[in-house]
N, C-alpha and C positions, 0 to 999 in steps of 0.2 A: 124270355120265352120258356114256357115249361114243356115237358114231354108231351102231354096230352094235346096242347094247342098246336105244337109242331106236327104231330101225327095227323091231327084233323086237317091241317093245312095241306099236307102232302096228299092225303086221301082225296080231299076236295079237288085239288089240281089234277090228279090222275083221273078222277071220275069225269071232270070236265073234258079232258082229252078224249076219253072213250065216248062220251056223249056227243062231242063234235063229230067224231068218226061215224057214229050211228046215224045222227040226224042229217049230216051234210054229205057223207061219203068221203073217202080218203082224198080224192082230187080237190073237192071244194074246201075241205077242212085243212088242207096242207099248210097254208100260211099261218092260220091260227094255232094249229098243233105245234108247229116249229117254234112259234113265239112262246107258247105255254111251256114247252120243253126247256127253253132258255130260262124262263122265269123259275120253273121248278128247280133247275140246276143251280141258278143263282141263289135262291132262297135256301136251298139245302146247304150250299157251301158257306153261306153267311151264318145260318143258325146252327148247323150241325157239323161245323168244321172239325170238331174233336170227336165226332160220332158218339156224343153222350146222350143225344136225344133219339137216336136211331142206331142201335147196335148192329142192325142188318142193313147198313147203308149200301152194301154191295148189290143187294137186290134192287134198290131204287136206281142205282147207277146202271145196272144191266137193263132195266126198263127204259131209261132215258136213251141209252146207246142203241138198243134194238129198235125203238120207235123212231129215233132220228135216222137210222140206217134205212128202215122201211120207207120212210117219207122222202128220203133222198132219191128213191127210185120211182116215186109217184109223179106222173106228169099231170099237169093241170091243163085241160083243153080250154081253148078260148083265146 
């Protein structure tokens, strides 16, 4: 994997998370967002374990952690 492909993948997954929130709302998007966060984290750990594709990996990890924390507090009605 090269740096440009990795960064495009990460941007796409982050954009998908945000779009799910906008389209469905946090409660409806919760399960999908949590699955996408797991995927995002797994792919980052696999492809960027040495942080050579993203020197600012801490920003991505902060996004994942903050989003996961926010969604742990979201209740889904129904």
